[in-house]
N, C-alpha and C positions, 0 to 999 in steps of 0.2 A: 505493500500499499505506500511506501515511502511518506509515512508521514512528518511532516516540517511542524516543528515545533512552535508555539505561538508568537515568542519574541521574532524569530525568526517570519513568521508571514504577515504579525503586524509591521513590519516594516517595508515590504512588500504591498502591505495597503495602502502608505505613505506616497512609494515610489508610483503605482497605480494612478490615484488621485491624482500626483503632480504629471505624470506623461497625457490624461487626457486632459489637462488644462492647456497646454502648450501643444497638443493635436490642432491640425489644418480643418476648418472650417469645413471645407468638403469631405474628407473621413469622417470628422465629427457625425454629420448629418446621413452619410451611408449608413455608417455602423451603428446610428441611432435609427434609421427607417429600417434595417433588418430586422432589428431587436425587436420592434413594433410590431412587424407583420409576423415574425415566428412567434411570437406569443398569445398573436391574434388566434394565428390556427392554431395553436395547441389549447387556447379557450375554446375553440368550435369544436376541438377534440372530444374535452374534458365534458361539455353540453350534450355532444352528441352520445359518447360513450353512458352519461345517467340518464338519458332519457331510453337509449335503448334496451340498458339492464336495469333500468330501476334506479339504483345505487347508487347516490352521491359518494360514496366513499371511494368506486373503483373509480369515478370520473376523476376524483381528487388523487388516487394512486397513480395513474397514466398522466395527469396536466404536467408536473416537470418537466417531459421530453421535451416539451417547449423550450424552458427555462435553459434546460441542459443543453441543449442543441446552440443557442444561441451566444453561450457562455463560451463553449468549447470552442466556438468561431471568432471568441474576442467582440462580439455586437455590446453594445452598452444600452441599457437601460436608464430611465429617468429615478430611479430606487436607487438602482446601482451608486448613480453618481451623486449622488446626493449625500450615502455616509462615505463614498471614499476623496472627492475632489476638498471637504474643507479639511482633511485632516492634514493636506500637504498646506494649506497657511497656517496650522496650529504649527505645522513642523518649522513653518519659516523658511522653506525652501526658496532659494532665489527666484525672484520674476513672478512668484505667487502673490496673486492679489484678490483682493473682493469683487473688482471686475469679471478679473480671469475666473473665476469660480461660476458667477453669475452668468457670464457669457456661455460658459459650457451646458449650462444647468439650460436656458433658456434654446441654443441650438437642436440639444438633446430630446428636450421638450417636443421642439416643432419633426422631429427626423421620426420620433416613436409616433406622434401623433399621424402622421404623414403613413409611416407604413401601417398601423392601424386601422386607419380609414379606409387604403387601399385595398386590405383583405376585407373589412366592413361591408363593400361595393361589393368585390367581386362574390364574396359569401352568399349576401343578398342576393344576385343576380342568379347563384348556383341553385339556390333552396325556390325562388318563383319562377324557374325555368325562363328568364329575362325579363321579373317582372309581369308576368302574365298569366301564373295562377297564385292561388295562396301559398305562404313559406310552408309550411306540411307542419308537425309537433316539433322539430327542431327551432325552427325559424318562429315559432310560439312561444316556445320556453325563451329564449333570447330575450324577445319583447316584450315577455311578462315580468321579467329578470330586471328590464332597463325600468319598467313605471313602479316597482316592487321597490326599487335599491333609488327613488328619486322623492315621487310622491310618497312613498312607506315613510320614509324619513321626516319630508316637509310636514306631516300633521301631526308630528309633535314639536314642532317650532325648533327652541334653541337647545331641545335636550335630544331632538334628532338626529340637529347639525354637530353635537357636540359627541354623540353616539359614533356618526361617520368618523369625527377625526380620530377617535381612539381605537374604531378598526383599522385606520389607515396606518396606525401611529404601531399595532401588532402584528398589521402586514410586516411592514417594511422592518419591523425587529426579524420575523421570520426571512424575511427576502434577504434582508441583506448579510444574515448568516449564511445565508445559501452564497450570495456571493464571495464571502469569504472560505465558502467551503470550495470552489473550485482554485484558489490558492495552499489548501492545506494537504497539498498531497502532487507527488510528479508525477503519478500514474493516472489515468485516464478512467479506470475503475476506480480507484479510489477519490476523486475529483467529482464522477458520476454520486456515489453517493452519500457524499458529503451532501452536496447542492440538492438532491434528491429528498432526504428527510425536512430540513424546513419549509420545502416548497409545497411540499404536499399537507404539510399543519395548516399551513395559510390557505389556503383552499378551500379545504372540508371544513374550514372553522367557518368561513366566508366573510373573511375578512376583506379591506377594502383596495384596491392596487391601483395606482393612478392609470398605469398603461394597458393592463388588464381593459379596465371601464372606459381606455379610449376606442375601442373596437366594440364594446357588449353594448355601451347605449348610443352610438351614432347606428351603429347595427338592428338595433332597436327600434329605432327611428325609423330608419327607411325600411321597415317592414312591419309598421303600422302603431309601433307604442305609443299610447296616449299620455306624451311629455313633450314639453318642449326644451331647446337649445339652455334657454336659460334657466330652466328645470334640473338640468344637467350638470350645470356649471356649479351655481351657486349649490344644488341640494345632492351634489356627488361630487365634480370634479377636485372644485378650489380645496374644501376642506380634507380629500382624500391625501390629495396631494401635499397639504401643510403636512397632515399627519403623518403618512410617509416620510416625509422632510424629519421630521421632527423623531420619531421611532427609530429608524434607523442609524443618525448619530448618535444619538442617544444612548439606547439602550445596546448598539457594537459598536459603532465606530467609535464612541470617546472612550467605552469602559477598555476594550483591546486595547487603544492608544496609551490611555492614562496606564494602565497596569502593565504593558508591554512593551513601551518605549520611552514615554518619561513617567517611568515609575521611581515611589517617594523612598528618600532613605532607607535602609536595612536597619531594622528594631535592634537598639544596642542590647546584649545580654550582658548584666554581670552576677 
């Protein structure tokens, strides 16, 4: 399995964050586009499996295949850069600025959204035979998910918004553990196992992932979901993204960085 100890992979996390900040705009967009598209396909796959088997657990067990593929190919998700790039800033890497971090987040967001939206249109076309028939059970399932996870939260006002935010935090706690999982082994099998576990957990628990939602909600609207773009943005995407940022950075990035890179002085024993 070629396990790498935390002190070593925590430094790799900072290095990865630095490299993403200095990556060209072209490469950032292409990698983000592909990540959004592949994760969208994995979401369709998981929904399809869930509908056909009647088991949400089976769908959750198989969803991580998309996450594994995109990270083995070196593509970037917004949830991952939320956790990695601030570490390069905290480590005071030369040339790393707040503006550089925000720039990276912005381009990755656009790339992820473009990739997810492309797959949303493609799959909506497939499910409806070129928008000439009803979407079928899988398309209906996606449209109902869109309604439940926008209007369903809106019914509870501030408590609903806070619930999305917390689900976003919990989601990227797990997803960022998957990102780190890709760094803790030098073998493909080791990386896959380490990535698979937390991604399966987040998906089965129904936590909110900003990039998965970039596919689910536009796809649901295309196939007749009864909610608006503003419903999607205010009652899902914005609080989800903010929760993803806080959860990934606080629960994974900062804890690993402070305890394995910027460790406190050893306790004196008398």
